[in-house]
N, C-alpha and C positions, 0 to 999 in steps of 0.2 A: 633236975637244974643243974648240980653239979659237974653233970657231964658234958652239957651242950658249954656249961663256963671252959671247962678243961681242952674241951677240943677247939674252943677260939683261942684260946690264950697259945697253943700250940700253931694254929692258921697264923694267927699275929705274929708270931715270931718268924713265920718262914717264910710266909709271901706275902703282908706290908713291911716286916723288916728287911728285906731285900731288897724291894722296891725304895724304900727310904732312908736305909742304911748300908748295905755293902754295896746296892751299886752307886748310889752320892760315891762314898766312899770311894771303890776304884776312878769314877771319874775325875776323881779331886787329887787321887796319887800322881798325876801328870799337869798338876797345879801348874798354872800358866799365871802372871802377874794381874794382881786384879782387874779385870773389867767392864765393872758397873760401879755406879756413880756411892761413895763411900755413904754419904748421907741416908742410903735404901737400909745400911744394916739397922737403923734405929726400927722396924717395922718386922724387921726379922724374928724377934724374941715371941712379939704376939701374934705372929704367925702360926710360929709353931706350936707355944698352946692351944689354939684356939682349933689347929687341924689335931692334934691329940687328942684335945678335950672331945673334938668331934667324932674322930674313930672312935675312941672309945665308949661313948654315949650310946651311939648306934651297934657295937659290937656287942652292950649292956643289953638292949634293945632284942637282939635278933637271939640270945640267950635266953631270957626271960617270959620276954612276953612272947615271940616267935620260938622259943624252943626248938632252935635249930644254932647254925652257923655264919658268918659268911662266906665260908666255902662254897664253891656251886655244886662240890660231891654230899655236901650236909647241911642245904639248904635250910629257914627258918618251914615248921608246920602249921605253922601261921601268919599269914600278912599282917606281917608288921606296918602299922599307920599310925605308930603314936610317937611321943618326942619329936624329935627333927623331920622325920617320916611326913610329919601333918604339913610342913612346909615344905619338902623340897625329895621328889622319888631318891636321889641318891649324896646323900651328904655324908656317908663313906667315904666315899672316891670323893668327894669336895675336902673333906677333912683330908686326906692321903693327897691330895694334891697343896692344901695350903701347908701342909710339913716339907712337901718337895721345894714350894717357893720361898719359904720360910729358911731353909739352906740356903736355897741358891743367893738371899740374900743379905746370910749371916756368911757365905765363904765367898763375895761376892763372883758370885761365878756366871758367865754369861751359859756352860756348857751345861751345866742345873738345871737352867730357865730353859733353856732346849730341849733337854729329858723332859723337863715336868711338863711341857707342851705335849711331845712325844708318847708322853705315860695320858696324858688327856685322849689325845688320839685312841688310844688301845682299850682305854673303858670305854668313849662314844660309841667304837667300832662293839665292845664285848658288850654291851647294854642292848643295842641294837639287834645285834645280828642274833645272842645268845640270850641274853637275861630276860627281857621283856617277852618273846616267845614263851620261853621255861615259864614266865610268872604266868601267865594268860592260861599255858595250858595248865598248870596245876591251882588255880586260884579262881580262873574263872570270870567269870561276869564282877564280882566282886573285883579284882584286881582293873579292868576294864574300865568301873567307877573310879575309881581311886586316881590311873592313869589318866582319867579325863578332868578330875579336878585337883591335880598336884602336880605342879609342874617339873619335866626333868631335871634341869641343870642350875635353874635361878629361882630360889625361895620364892614364895609370895607367902609375908606374913600376916596375910590376912586370909580369913575362908570364904569361899565365895559365896553369893547368897544364894539362899532355895528361892524360886521363881515359883 
């Protein structure tokens, strides 16, 4: 149990840490004056905290229920369909995006908002080109049923009724 948790922590520092801390810091190092309405800052902390909570919850589910990590080279051994994964197929990516948007609002940076949009595009392409085919190959029909029942990006907070 501790091995997936340790590997998830290492992955989190390297990959999401780079995406949400190092790159935004670099983008803000050549900071221009604020270019977003100041009142948007009120949404920054709730988004940051929500995004962090989402990411940590999903990483925990990957390590504990899936016995793997978010890293594509060490994916979960079991299909994770609990927690937030009951409502949306990619909550971890949504958590990262919430963190980025929160950072953009806190820094009042249009550049960070544009970066978040680029990151979403990268997530979208990665999910379509690699992740979904790999999950189907690994989990077969159980992933296909999950894919048909749970939306990719916009959470569904109620279960579809069985006919």
